[in-house]
N, CA, C, O and the ligand as a Tripos MOL2 file, in Angstrom:
@<TRIPOS>MOLECULE
protein
  301   299    76     0     0
PROTEIN
NO_CHARGES

@<TRIPOS>ATOM
      1 N          42.8800  -29.6770    2.9980 N.3       1 MET1
      2 CA         43.1450  -28.5790    3.9130 C.3       1 MET1
      3 C          42.6160  -27.2860    3.1720 C.2       1 MET1
      4 O          41.7940  -26.5660    3.7400 O.2       1 MET1
      5 N          43.0680  -27.0000    1.9510 N.am      2 ALA2
      6 CA         42.6450  -25.8840    1.2630 C.3       2 ALA2
      7 C          41.0990  -25.9070    1.0250 C.2       2 ALA2
      8 O          40.4080  -24.8890    1.0030 O.2       2 ALA2
      9 N          40.6380  -27.1620    0.8530 N.am      3 GLU3
     10 CA         39.2340  -27.3190    0.6070 C.3       3 GLU3
     11 C          38.3450  -26.9730    1.8850 C.2       3 GLU3
     12 O          37.2810  -26.3580    1.8170 O.2       3 GLU3
     13 N          38.8920  -27.4240    2.9950 N.am      4 ASN4
     14 CA         38.2060  -26.9950    4.2430 C.3       4 ASN4
     15 C          38.0970  -25.6160    4.4510 C.2       4 ASN4
     16 O          37.0800  -25.1040    4.9190 O.2       4 ASN4
     17 N          39.1620  -24.9480    4.1050 N.am      5 LEU5
     18 CA         39.2130  -23.4510    4.3310 C.3       5 LEU5
     19 C          38.1990  -22.7700    3.4240 C.2       5 LEU5
     20 O          37.5530  -21.8010    3.8230 O.2       5 LEU5
     21 N          38.0620  -23.2640    2.2360 N.am      6 MET6
     22 CA         37.1990  -22.7710    1.3700 C.3       6 MET6
     23 C          35.6630  -22.9000    1.8190 C.2       6 MET6
     24 O          34.8040  -22.0450    1.6100 O.2       6 MET6
     25 N          35.4820  -24.0870    2.4520 N.am      7 GLN7
     26 CA         34.1080  -24.4950    2.8690 C.3       7 GLN7
     27 C          33.8190  -23.5510    4.1300 C.2       7 GLN7
     28 O          32.7010  -23.0730    4.3240 O.2       7 GLN7
     29 N          34.7810  -23.3480    4.8730 N.am      8 LEU8
     30 CA         34.6690  -22.3500    6.0650 C.3       8 LEU8
     31 C          34.2460  -20.9830    5.6080 C.2       8 LEU8
     32 O          33.3180  -20.3580    6.1210 O.2       8 LEU8
     33 N          34.9510  -20.5800    4.6600 N.am      9 ARG9
     34 CA         34.8040  -19.1930    4.1610 C.3       9 ARG9
     35 C          33.3280  -19.0660    3.5060 C.2       9 ARG9
     36 O          32.6910  -18.0330    3.7110 O.2       9 ARG9
     37 N          32.8360  -19.9970    2.8030 N.am     10 SER10
     38 CA         31.5690  -19.9220    2.2690 C.3      10 SER10
     39 C          30.5620  -19.9290    3.3420 C.2      10 SER10
     40 O          29.5620  -19.2160    3.2660 O.2      10 SER10
     41 N          30.7900  -20.7100    4.3390 N.am     11 GLN11
     42 CA         29.9000  -20.7800    5.4510 C.3      11 GLN11
     43 C          29.7670  -19.4750    6.1800 C.2      11 GLN11
     44 O          28.6710  -19.0360    6.5290 O.2      11 GLN11
     45 N          30.9700  -18.8290    6.4160 N.am     12 ALA12
     46 CA         30.9660  -17.4740    6.9870 C.3      12 ALA12
     47 C          30.2580  -16.4840    6.2290 C.2      12 ALA12
     48 O          29.6520  -15.5720    6.7910 O.2      12 ALA12
     49 N          30.3080  -16.6320    4.8100 N.am     13 ARG13
     50 CA         29.4780  -15.7050    3.9760 C.3      13 ARG13
     51 C          28.1140  -15.9430    4.1350 C.2      13 ARG13
     52 O          27.3900  -14.9480    4.1150 O.2      13 ARG13
     53 N          27.5730  -17.0970    4.2960 N.am     14 ILE14
     54 CA         26.1810  -17.3460    4.4220 C.3      14 ILE14
     55 C          25.7950  -16.7690    5.8550 C.2      14 ILE14
     56 O          24.7410  -16.1400    5.9440 O.2      14 ILE14
     57 N          26.5280  -16.9350    6.8920 N.am     15 MET15
     58 CA         26.0620  -16.5300    8.0840 C.3      15 MET15
     59 C          26.1240  -14.9760    8.2820 C.2      15 MET15
     60 O          25.4020  -14.3830    9.0830 O.2      15 MET15
     61 N          27.0140  -14.4000    7.5130 N.am     16 SER16
     62 CA         27.0620  -12.9060    7.6650 C.3      16 SER16
     63 C          26.0090  -12.1930    6.7540 C.2      16 SER16
     64 O          25.8530  -10.9730    6.7900 O.2      16 SER16
     65 N          25.2980  -13.0220    5.9370 N.am     17 HIS17
     66 CA         24.3710  -12.5410    5.1210 C.3      17 HIS17
     67 C          23.2190  -11.8420    6.0390 C.2      17 HIS17
     68 O          22.7130  -12.3730    7.0280 O.2      17 HIS17
     69 N          22.9230  -10.6450    5.5630 N.am     18 THR18
     70 CA         22.0490   -9.6570    6.4480 C.3      18 THR18
     71 C          20.6440  -10.1110    6.0470 C.2      18 THR18
     72 O          20.3270  -10.3370    4.8790 O.2      18 THR18
     73 N          19.8040  -10.2300    7.1220 N.am     19 PRO19
     74 CA         18.3240  -10.6790    6.8380 C.3      19 PRO19
     75 C          17.7600   -9.6870    5.9680 C.2      19 PRO19
     76 O          18.2110   -8.5430    5.9210 O.2      19 PRO19
     77 N          16.7890  -10.0840    5.2750 N.am     20 GLU20
     78 CA         15.9720   -9.0770    4.4500 C.3      20 GLU20
     79 C          15.3080   -8.0370    5.3470 C.2      20 GLU20
     80 O          14.8080   -8.3710    6.4210 O.2      20 GLU20
     81 N          15.3020   -6.9500    4.9730 N.am     21 GLU21
     82 CA         14.7690   -5.7320    5.5070 C.3      21 GLU21
     83 C          13.1990   -5.9030    5.3730 C.2      21 GLU21
     84 O          12.7050   -6.0550    4.2560 O.2      21 GLU21
     85 N          12.4400   -5.8790    6.4810 N.am     22 VAL22
     86 CA         11.0040   -5.9440    6.2570 C.3      22 VAL22
     87 C          10.4650   -4.4590    6.2380 C.2      22 VAL22
     88 O          10.8490   -3.5920    7.0240 O.2      22 VAL22
     89 N           9.5820   -4.2860    5.3010 N.am     23 ALA23
     90 CA          9.0550   -2.9530    5.1250 C.3      23 ALA23
     91 C           8.0010   -2.8120    6.3710 C.2      23 ALA23
     92 O           7.3660   -3.7590    6.8340 O.2      23 ALA23
     93 N           7.9380   -1.6150    6.7750 N.am     24 ARG24
     94 CA          7.1110   -1.2520    7.9430 C.3      24 ARG24
     95 C           6.2970   -0.1530    7.5140 C.2      24 ARG24
     96 O           6.7270    0.7050    6.7440 O.2      24 ARG24
     97 N           4.9750   -0.1490    8.0510 N.am     25 TYR25
     98 CA          3.9770    0.9740    7.5960 C.3      25 TYR25
     99 C           3.4210    1.5420    8.8960 C.2      25 TYR25
    100 O           3.0500    0.8300    9.8300 O.2      25 TYR25
    101 N           3.3870    2.8870    8.8930 N.am     26 VAL26
    102 CA          2.7760    3.4930   10.1080 C.3      26 VAL26
    103 C           1.3520    3.9020    9.7730 C.2      26 VAL26
    104 O           1.1120    4.4690    8.7070 O.2      26 VAL26
    105 N           0.4080    3.6290   10.6550 N.am     27 CYS27
    106 CA         -0.8960    3.9760   10.4540 C.3      27 CYS27
    107 C          -1.0330    5.5580   10.6550 C.2      27 CYS27
    108 O          -0.6360    6.1120   11.6800 O.2      27 CYS27
    109 N          -1.6190    6.2250    9.6040 N.am     28 ASP28
    110 CA         -1.6900    7.5230    9.5030 C.3      28 ASP28
    111 C          -2.5880    8.1660   10.6900 C.2      28 ASP28
    112 O          -2.4560    9.3310   11.0660 O.2      28 ASP28
    113 N          -3.4400    7.3210   11.1820 N.am     29 ASN29
    114 CA         -4.3720    7.6610   12.1410 C.3      29 ASN29
    115 C          -3.8830    7.6110   13.5650 C.2      29 ASN29
    116 O          -3.9800    8.5900   14.3050 O.2      29 ASN29
    117 N          -3.3190    6.3860   13.9720 N.am     30 CYS30
    118 CA         -2.9000    6.2620   15.2980 C.3      30 CYS30
    119 C          -1.4140    5.9200   15.4640 C.2      30 CYS30
    120 O          -0.9580    5.6360   16.5720 O.2      30 CYS30
    121 N          -0.6990    5.9480   14.4070 N.am     31 GLN31
    122 CA          0.7140    5.7980   14.4110 C.3      31 GLN31
    123 C           1.1930    4.3830   14.8520 C.2      31 GLN31
    124 O           2.3680    4.1780   15.1570 O.2      31 GLN31
    125 N           0.2790    3.4610   14.8730 N.am     32 LEU32
    126 CA          0.7660    2.1770   15.1690 C.3      32 LEU32
    127 C           1.6250    1.5860   14.0340 C.2      32 LEU32
    128 O           1.2660    1.8390   12.8840 O.2      32 LEU32
    129 N           2.7070    0.8350   14.2280 N.am     33 ILE33
    130 CA          3.4980    0.3780   13.1050 C.3      33 ILE33
    131 C           3.1840   -1.0210   12.8320 C.2      33 ILE33
    132 O           3.0850   -1.8530   13.7340 O.2      33 ILE33
    133 N           3.0280   -1.2850   11.5880 N.am     34 HIS34
    134 CA          2.6890   -2.6840   11.1890 C.3      34 HIS34
    135 C           3.8810   -3.1820   10.3050 C.2      34 HIS34
    136 O           4.5260   -2.4000    9.6070 O.2      34 HIS34
    137 N           4.1410   -4.5280   10.3690 N.am     35 ALA35
    138 CA          4.9770   -5.1540    9.4710 C.3      35 ALA35
    139 C           4.3280   -5.4770    8.2050 C.2      35 ALA35
    140 O           3.2490   -6.0700    8.1900 O.2      35 ALA35
    141 N           4.9530   -5.1020    7.1040 N.am     36 GLY36
    142 CA          4.3710   -5.3850    5.7310 C.3      36 GLY36
    143 C           4.2270   -6.8090    5.4840 C.2      36 GLY36
    144 O           5.0730   -7.6160    5.8700 O.2      36 GLY36
    145 N           3.0650   -7.1740    4.7840 N.am     37 ALA37
    146 CA          2.8820   -8.5900    4.5080 C.3      37 ALA37
    147 C           3.7080   -8.8830    3.3140 C.2      37 ALA37
    148 O           3.5810   -8.1830    2.3100 O.2      37 ALA37
    149 N           4.6080   -9.9430    3.3570 N.am     38 PRO38
    150 CA          5.5650  -10.3290    2.2580 C.3      38 PRO38
    151 C           4.8020  -11.0810    1.1150 C.2      38 PRO38
    152 O           3.9790  -11.9680    1.3440 O.2      38 PRO38
    153 N           5.1190  -10.6850   -0.0240 N.am     39 SER39
    154 CA          4.5450  -11.4270   -1.2450 C.3      39 SER39
    155 C           5.5690  -11.3260   -2.3580 C.2      39 SER39
    156 O           6.4990  -10.5240   -2.2680 O.2      39 SER39
    157 N           5.4250  -12.0860   -3.3580 N.am     40 ARG40
    158 CA          6.2550  -11.9980   -4.5110 C.3      40 ARG40
    159 C           5.6640  -11.4720   -5.7550 C.2      40 ARG40
    160 O           4.5260  -11.7570   -6.1290 O.2      40 ARG40
    161 N           6.4380  -10.7320   -6.3500 N.am     41 THR41
    162 CA          6.0290  -10.2420   -7.6280 C.3      41 THR41
    163 C           5.9350  -11.3500   -8.6540 C.2      41 THR41
    164 O           6.5060  -12.4050   -8.3770 O.2      41 THR41
    165 N           5.3010  -11.2480   -9.7830 N.am     42 PRO42
    166 CA          5.4530  -12.3410  -10.8640 C.3      42 PRO42
    167 C           6.8660  -12.5990  -11.1590 C.2      42 PRO42
    168 O           7.2130  -13.7620  -11.3620 O.2      42 PRO42
    169 N           7.7360  -11.6260  -11.2070 N.am     43 ALA43
    170 CA          9.0740  -12.0110  -11.5530 C.3      43 ALA43
    171 C           9.9970  -12.6800  -10.3950 C.2      43 ALA43
    172 O          11.2000  -12.9130  -10.5110 O.2      43 ALA43
    173 N           9.2020  -12.9380   -9.2680 N.am     44 GLY44
    174 CA          9.8480  -13.6240   -8.1480 C.3      44 GLY44
    175 C          10.5080  -12.7090   -7.1540 C.2      44 GLY44
    176 O          11.0940  -13.2020   -6.1910 O.2      44 GLY44
    177 N          10.4510  -11.4260   -7.3230 N.am     45 LYS45
    178 CA         11.0290  -10.4820   -6.3400 C.3      45 LYS45
    179 C          10.1880  -10.3050   -5.1850 C.2      45 LYS45
    180 O           8.9620  -10.2500   -5.2850 O.2      45 LYS45
    181 N          10.8760  -10.2030   -3.9620 N.am     46 ARG46
    182 CA         10.1120   -9.9510   -2.6980 C.3      46 ARG46
    183 C           9.5960   -8.6130   -2.6310 C.2      46 ARG46
    184 O          10.3550   -7.7000   -2.9550 O.2      46 ARG46
    185 N           8.3790   -8.3430   -2.2470 N.am     47 ARG47
    186 CA          7.8410   -7.1210   -1.9230 C.3      47 ARG47
    187 C           6.9230   -7.1400   -0.8030 C.2      47 ARG47
    188 O           6.5550   -8.2150   -0.3300 O.2      47 ARG47
    189 N           6.5260   -6.0310   -0.3460 N.am     48 PHE48
    190 CA          5.8400   -5.9380    0.9020 C.3      48 PHE48
    191 C           4.4990   -5.0990    0.6430 C.2      48 PHE48
    192 O           4.4880   -4.1930   -0.1910 O.2      48 PHE48
    193 N           3.4430   -5.4200    1.3470 N.am     49 GLU49
    194 CA          2.2510   -4.7320    1.2840 C.3      49 GLU49
    195 C           1.7330   -4.3150    2.5270 C.2      49 GLU49
    196 O           1.7780   -5.0790    3.4920 O.2      49 GLU49
    197 N           1.2100   -3.1070    2.6150 N.am     50 PRO50
    198 CA          0.6430   -2.6300    3.9490 C.3      50 PRO50
    199 C          -0.5860   -3.5140    4.1850 C.2      50 PRO50
    200 O          -1.2160   -4.0860    3.2960 O.2      50 PRO50
    201 N          -0.8480   -3.5530    5.5100 N.am     51 PRO51
    202 CA         -2.0530   -4.3370    5.8740 C.3      51 PRO51
    203 C          -3.2970   -3.7110    5.3070 C.2      51 PRO51
    204 O          -3.3310   -2.5430    4.9200 O.2      51 PRO51
    205 N          -4.3420   -4.5590    5.2750 N.am     52 ALA52
    206 CA         -5.6440   -3.9470    4.7030 C.3      52 ALA52
    207 C          -6.1910   -2.7690    5.6660 C.2      52 ALA52
    208 O          -6.6680   -1.7180    5.2390 O.2      52 ALA52
    209 N          -6.0660   -3.0690    6.8850 N.am     53 GLU53
    210 CA         -6.5130   -2.0940    7.8610 C.3      53 GLU53
    211 C          -5.7120   -2.1100    9.1210 C.2      53 GLU53
    212 O          -5.0850   -3.1310    9.4030 O.2      53 GLU53
    213 N          -5.6820   -1.0950    9.8790 N.am     54 CYS54
    214 CA         -4.8750   -0.9840   11.0890 C.3      54 CYS54
    215 C          -5.6010   -1.9040   12.2430 C.2      54 CYS54
    216 O          -6.7960   -1.8400   12.5300 O.2      54 CYS54
    217 N          -4.7710   -2.6440   12.7540 N.am     55 GLY55
    218 CA         -5.2900   -3.4710   13.8740 C.3      55 GLY55
    219 C          -5.6400   -2.6070   15.1740 C.2      55 GLY55
    220 O          -6.4040   -3.0160   16.0470 O.2      55 GLY55
    221 N          -5.0950   -1.5570   15.2000 N.am     56 GLY56
    222 CA         -5.4290   -0.7030   16.3710 C.3      56 GLY56
    223 C          -6.6570    0.1570   16.3000 C.2      56 GLY56
    224 O          -7.3950    0.2580   17.2800 O.2      56 GLY56
    225 N          -6.9230    0.8430   15.0570 N.am     57 CYS57
    226 CA         -8.0750    1.6600   14.9990 C.3      57 CYS57
    227 C          -8.9040    1.4470   13.8010 C.2      57 CYS57
    228 O          -9.9530    2.0810   13.6890 O.2      57 CYS57
    229 N          -8.4990    0.5400   12.8170 N.am     58 GLY58
    230 CA         -9.3420    0.1090   11.7420 C.3      58 GLY58
    231 C          -9.1050    1.0960   10.4970 C.2      58 GLY58
    232 O          -9.7440    0.9270    9.4590 O.2      58 GLY58
    233 N          -8.2530    2.0380   10.6210 N.am     59 ALA59
    234 CA         -7.9690    2.9440    9.4980 C.3      59 ALA59
    235 C          -7.3040    2.1530    8.4610 C.2      59 ALA59
    236 O          -6.7120    1.1110    8.7420 O.2      59 ALA59
    237 N          -7.3910    2.6660    7.1380 N.am     60 ASP60
    238 CA         -6.6450    1.9960    6.0300 C.3      60 ASP60
    239 C          -5.7410    2.8590    5.3050 C.2      60 ASP60
    240 O          -5.4680    2.6730    4.1190 O.2      60 ASP60
    241 N          -5.2470    3.8490    6.0410 N.am     61 GLU61
    242 CA         -4.2140    4.7890    5.4770 C.3      61 GLU61
    243 C          -2.8980    4.5090    6.1520 C.2      61 GLU61
    244 O          -2.7460    4.6700    7.3630 O.2      61 GLU61
    245 N          -1.8530    4.0430    5.2590 N.am     62 PHE62
    246 CA         -0.5350    3.7820    5.8940 C.3      62 PHE62
    247 C           0.4890    4.5390    5.0990 C.2      62 PHE62
    248 O           0.3390    4.7940    3.9040 O.2      62 PHE62
    249 N           1.5460    4.8920    5.8170 N.am     63 VAL63
    250 CA          2.7070    5.5930    5.1930 C.3      63 VAL63
    251 C           3.9080    4.7120    5.3830 C.2      63 VAL63
    252 O           4.1140    4.2740    6.5140 O.2      63 VAL63
    253 N           4.6760    4.4220    4.4580 N.am     64 GLY64
    254 CA          5.8900    3.6740    4.6780 C.3      64 GLY64
    255 C           6.7630    4.3510    5.6130 C.2      64 GLY64
    256 O           6.8690    5.5770    5.5830 O.2      64 GLY64
    257 N           7.4220    3.6010    6.4790 N.am     65 ILE65
    258 CA          8.1430    4.1550    7.5560 C.3      65 ILE65
    259 C           9.2590    5.0550    7.1160 C.2      65 ILE65
    260 O           9.6540    5.9630    7.8470 O.2      65 ILE65
    261 N           9.7710    4.8230    5.9390 N.am     66 GLU66
    262 CA         10.8950    5.6490    5.3690 C.3      66 GLU66
    263 C          10.3770    7.0230    4.9450 C.2      66 GLU66
    264 O          11.1440    7.9740    4.7990 O.2      66 GLU66
    265 N           9.0220    7.1070    4.7440 N.am     67 ASN67
    266 CA          8.4600    8.3450    4.3800 C.3      67 ASN67
    267 C           7.6910    9.0980    5.6230 C.2      67 ASN67
    268 O           7.1090   10.1790    5.5310 O.2      67 ASN67
    269 N           7.7970    8.4110    6.6320 N.am     68 TRP68
    270 CA          6.9080    8.8470    7.7760 C.3      68 TRP68
    271 C           7.2350   10.3650    8.2940 C.2      68 TRP68
    272 O           6.3630   11.2090    8.5010 O.2      68 TRP68
    273 N           8.6440   10.5670    8.4700 N.am     69 ILE69
    274 CA          9.0390   11.7850    9.0300 C.3      69 ILE69
    275 C           8.7140   12.9310    8.0710 C.2      69 ILE69
    276 O           8.2640   14.0010    8.4800 O.2      69 ILE69
    277 N           8.9550   12.6730    6.7830 N.am     70 HIS70
    278 CA          8.7240   13.5720    5.6830 C.3      70 HIS70
    279 C           7.1790   13.8660    5.6050 C.2      70 HIS70
    280 O           6.7600   15.0010    5.3770 O.2      70 HIS70
    281 N           6.4110   12.8550    5.7920 N.am     71 HIS71
    282 CA          5.0350   12.9290    5.6720 C.3      71 HIS71
    283 C           4.4430   13.8430    6.7430 C.2      71 HIS71
    284 O           3.5760   14.6760    6.4770 O.2      71 HIS71
    285 N           4.9600   13.6490    7.9960 N.am     72 ARG72
    286 CA          4.3780   14.3430    9.1340 C.3      72 ARG72
    287 C           4.9640   15.8040    9.1050 C.2      72 ARG72
    288 O           4.2840   16.7730    9.4430 O.2      72 ARG72
    289 N           6.2720   15.9000    8.6800 N.am     73 ALA73
    290 CA          6.8620   17.2690    8.7780 C.3      73 ALA73
    291 C           6.1870   18.2500    7.7420 C.2      73 ALA73
    292 O           6.3390   19.4660    7.8650 O.2      73 ALA73
    293 N           5.4520   17.7140    6.7400 N.am     74 ASP74
    294 CA          4.8920   18.5510    5.7780 C.3      74 ASP74
    295 C           3.6410   19.2710    6.3460 C.2      74 ASP74
    296 O           3.1950   20.2900    5.8180 O.2      74 ASP74
    297 N           3.0790   18.6810    7.4790 N.am     75 GLU75
    298 CA          1.7500   19.1160    7.8410 C.3      75 GLU75
    299 C           1.9640   20.4520    8.7410 C.2      75 GLU75
    300 O           0.9910   21.0520    9.1970 O.2      75 GLU75
    301 ZN         -4.3940    2.9490   13.4440 Zn       76 ZN76
@<TRIPOS>BOND
     1     1     2 1
     2     2     3 1
     3     3     4 2
     4     3     5 am
     5     5     6 1
     6     6     7 1
     7     7     8 2
     8     7     9 am
     9     9    10 1
    10    10    11 1
    11    11    12 2
    12    11    13 am
    13    13    14 1
    14    14    15 1
    15    15    16 2
    16    15    17 am
    17    17    18 1
    18    18    19 1
    19    19    20 2
    20    19    21 am
    21    21    22 1
    22    22    23 1
    23    23    24 2
    24    23    25 am
    25    25    26 1
    26    26    27 1
    27    27    28 2
    28    27    29 am
    29    29    30 1
    30    30    31 1
    31    31    32 2
    32    31    33 am
    33    33    34 1
    34    34    35 1
    35    35    36 2
    36    35    37 am
    37    37    38 1
    38    38    39 1
    39    39    40 2
    40    39    41 am
    41    41    42 1
    42    42    43 1
    43    43    44 2
    44    43    45 am
    45    45    46 1
    46    46    47 1
    47    47    48 2
    48    47    49 am
    49    49    50 1
    50    50    51 1
    51    51    52 2
    52    51    53 am
    53    53    54 1
    54    54    55 1
    55    55    56 2
    56    55    57 am
    57    57    58 1
    58    58    59 1
    59    59    60 2
    60    59    61 am
    61    61    62 1
    62    62    63 1
    63    63    64 2
    64    63    65 am
    65    65    66 1
    66    66    67 1
    67    67    68 2
    68    67    69 am
    69    69    70 1
    70    70    71 1
    71    71    72 2
    72    71    73 am
    73    73    74 1
    74    74    75 1
    75    75    76 2
    76    75    77 am
    77    77    78 1
    78    78    79 1
    79    79    80 2
    80    79    81 am
    81    81    82 1
    82    82    83 1
    83    83    84 2
    84    83    85 am
    85    85    86 1
    86    86    87 1
    87    87    88 2
    88    87    89 am
    89    89    90 1
    90    90    91 1
    91    91    92 2
    92    91    93 am
    93    93    94 1
    94    94    95 1
    95    95    96 2
    96    95    97 am
    97    97    98 1
    98    98    99 1
    99    99   100 2
   100    99   101 am
   101   101   102 1
   102   102   103 1
   103   103   104 2
   104   103   105 am
   105   105   106 1
   106   106   107 1
   107   107   108 2
   108   107   109 am
   109   109   110 1
   110   110   111 1
   111   111   112 2
   112   111   113 am
   113   113   114 1
   114   114   115 1
   115   115   116 2
   116   115   117 am
   117   117   118 1
   118   118   119 1
   119   119   120 2
   120   119   121 am
   121   121   122 1
   122   122   123 1
   123   123   124 2
   124   123   125 am
   125   125   126 1
   126   126   127 1
   127   127   128 2
   128   127   129 am
   129   129   130 1
   130   130   131 1
   131   131   132 2
   132   131   133 am
   133   133   134 1
   134   134   135 1
   135   135   136 2
   136   135   137 am
   137   137   138 1
   138   138   139 1
   139   139   140 2
   140   139   141 am
   141   141   142 1
   142   142   143 1
   143   143   144 2
   144   143   145 am
   145   145   146 1
   146   146   147 1
   147   147   148 2
   148   147   149 am
   149   149   150 1
   150   150   151 1
   151   151   152 2
   152   151   153 am
   153   153   154 1
   154   154   155 1
   155   155   156 2
   156   155   157 am
   157   157   158 1
   158   158   159 1
   159   159   160 2
   160   159   161 am
   161   161   162 1
   162   162   163 1
   163   163   164 2
   164   163   165 am
   165   165   166 1
   166   166   167 1
   167   167   168 2
   168   167   169 am
   169   169   170 1
   170   170   171 1
   171   171   172 2
   172   171   173 am
   173   173   174 1
   174   174   175 1
   175   175   176 2
   176   175   177 am
   177   177   178 1
   178   178   179 1
   179   179   180 2
   180   179   181 am
   181   181   182 1
   182   182   183 1
   183   183   184 2
   184   183   185 am
   185   185   186 1
   186   186   187 1
   187   187   188 2
   188   187   189 am
   189   189   190 1
   190   190   191 1
   191   191   192 2
   192   191   193 am
   193   193   194 1
   194   194   195 1
   195   195   196 2
   196   195   197 am
   197   197   198 1
   198   198   199 1
   199   199   200 2
   200   199   201 am
   201   201   202 1
   202   202   203 1
   203   203   204 2
   204   203   205 am
   205   205   206 1
   206   206   207 1
   207   207   208 2
   208   207   209 am
   209   209   210 1
   210   210   211 1
   211   211   212 2
   212   211   213 am
   213   213   214 1
   214   214   215 1
   215   215   216 2
   216   215   217 am
   217   217   218 1
   218   218   219 1
   219   219   220 2
   220   219   221 am
   221   221   222 1
   222   222   223 1
   223   223   224 2
   224   223   225 am
   225   225   226 1
   226   226   227 1
   227   227   228 2
   228   227   229 am
   229   229   230 1
   230   230   231 1
   231   231   232 2
   232   231   233 am
   233   233   234 1
   234   234   235 1
   235   235   236 2
   236   235   237 am
   237   237   238 1
   238   238   239 1
   239   239   240 2
   240   239   241 am
   241   241   242 1
   242   242   243 1
   243   243   244 2
   244   243   245 am
   245   245   246 1
   246   246   247 1
   247   247   248 2
   248   247   249 am
   249   249   250 1
   250   250   251 1
   251   251   252 2
   252   251   253 am
   253   253   254 1
   254   254   255 1
   255   255   256 2
   256   255   257 am
   257   257   258 1
   258   258   259 1
   259   259   260 2
   260   259   261 am
   261   261   262 1
   262   262   263 1
   263   263   264 2
   264   263   265 am
   265   265   266 1
   266   266   267 1
   267   267   268 2
   268   267   269 am
   269   269   270 1
   270   270   271 1
   271   271   272 2
   272   271   273 am
   273   273   274 1
   274   274   275 1
   275   275   276 2
   276   275   277 am
   277   277   278 1
   278   278   279 1
   279   279   280 2
   280   279   281 am
   281   281   282 1
   282   282   283 1
   283   283   284 2
   284   283   285 am
   285   285   286 1
   286   286   287 1
   287   287   288 2
   288   287   289 am
   289   289   290 1
   290   290   291 1
   291   291   292 2
   292   291   293 am
   293   293   294 1
   294   294   295 1
   295   295   296 2
   296   295   297 am
   297   297   298 1
   298   298   299 1
   299   299   300 2
@<TRIPOS>SUBSTRUCTURE
     1 MET1         2 RESIDUE 1 A MET
     2 ALA2         6 RESIDUE 1 A ALA
     3 GLU3        10 RESIDUE 1 A GLU
     4 ASN4        14 RESIDUE 1 A ASN
     5 LEU5        18 RESIDUE 1 A LEU
     6 MET6        22 RESIDUE 1 A MET
     7 GLN7        26 RESIDUE 1 A GLN
     8 LEU8        30 RESIDUE 1 A LEU
     9 ARG9        34 RESIDUE 1 A ARG
    10 SER10       38 RESIDUE 1 A SER
    11 GLN11       42 RESIDUE 1 A GLN
    12 ALA12       46 RESIDUE 1 A ALA
    13 ARG13       50 RESIDUE 1 A ARG
    14 ILE14       54 RESIDUE 1 A ILE
    15 MET15       58 RESIDUE 1 A MET
    16 SER16       62 RESIDUE 1 A SER
    17 HIS17       66 RESIDUE 1 A HIS
    18 THR18       70 RESIDUE 1 A THR
    19 PRO19       74 RESIDUE 1 A PRO
    20 GLU20       78 RESIDUE 1 A GLU
    21 GLU21       82 RESIDUE 1 A GLU
    22 VAL22       86 RESIDUE 1 A VAL
    23 ALA23       90 RESIDUE 1 A ALA
    24 ARG24       94 RESIDUE 1 A ARG
    25 TYR25       98 RESIDUE 1 A TYR
    26 VAL26      102 RESIDUE 1 A VAL
    27 CYS27      106 RESIDUE 1 A CYS
    28 ASP28      110 RESIDUE 1 A ASP
    29 ASN29      114 RESIDUE 1 A ASN
    30 CYS30      118 RESIDUE 1 A CYS
    31 GLN31      122 RESIDUE 1 A GLN
    32 LEU32      126 RESIDUE 1 A LEU
    33 ILE33      130 RESIDUE 1 A ILE
    34 HIS34      134 RESIDUE 1 A HIS
    35 ALA35      138 RESIDUE 1 A ALA
    36 GLY36      142 RESIDUE 1 A GLY
    37 ALA37      146 RESIDUE 1 A ALA
    38 PRO38      150 RESIDUE 1 A PRO
    39 SER39      154 RESIDUE 1 A SER
    40 ARG40      158 RESIDUE 1 A ARG
    41 THR41      162 RESIDUE 1 A THR
    42 PRO42      166 RESIDUE 1 A PRO
    43 ALA43      170 RESIDUE 1 A ALA
    44 GLY44      174 RESIDUE 1 A GLY
    45 LYS45      178 RESIDUE 1 A LYS
    46 ARG46      182 RESIDUE 1 A ARG
    47 ARG47      186 RESIDUE 1 A ARG
    48 PHE48      190 RESIDUE 1 A PHE
    49 GLU49      194 RESIDUE 1 A GLU
    50 PRO50      198 RESIDUE 1 A PRO
    51 PRO51      202 RESIDUE 1 A PRO
    52 ALA52      206 RESIDUE 1 A ALA
    53 GLU53      210 RESIDUE 1 A GLU
    54 CYS54      214 RESIDUE 1 A CYS
    55 GLY55      218 RESIDUE 1 A GLY
    56 GLY56      222 RESIDUE 1 A GLY
    57 CYS57      226 RESIDUE 1 A CYS
    58 GLY58      230 RESIDUE 1 A GLY
    59 ALA59      234 RESIDUE 1 A ALA
    60 ASP60      238 RESIDUE 1 A ASP
    61 GLU61      242 RESIDUE 1 A GLU
    62 PHE62      246 RESIDUE 1 A PHE
    63 VAL63      250 RESIDUE 1 A VAL
    64 GLY64      254 RESIDUE 1 A GLY
    65 ILE65      258 RESIDUE 1 A ILE
    66 GLU66      262 RESIDUE 1 A GLU
    67 ASN67      266 RESIDUE 1 A ASN
    68 TRP68      270 RESIDUE 1 A TRP
    69 ILE69      274 RESIDUE 1 A ILE
    70 HIS70      278 RESIDUE 1 A HIS
    71 HIS71      282 RESIDUE 1 A HIS
    72 ARG72      286 RESIDUE 1 A ARG
    73 ALA73      290 RESIDUE 1 A ALA
    74 ASP74      294 RESIDUE 1 A ASP
    75 GLU75      298 RESIDUE 1 A GLU
    76 ZN76       301 GROUP 0 **** ****
């Protein structure tokens, strides 16, 4: 009985695990938002890279979405 309860608790913990946040990049030219391409660092940590070029306009300048407002507000 106690064992079942512990099993339930650990399952609940797994299910409430928040999904990894995907980095997003805004095209500096046309403002299309791209999902970062996931890759792993040599240490095994997840990281994201901006796409090589924008699928909308072909530009290759991207700003991380967390920096976007600041980036635009500076202009
Ligand atoms: Zn673009």
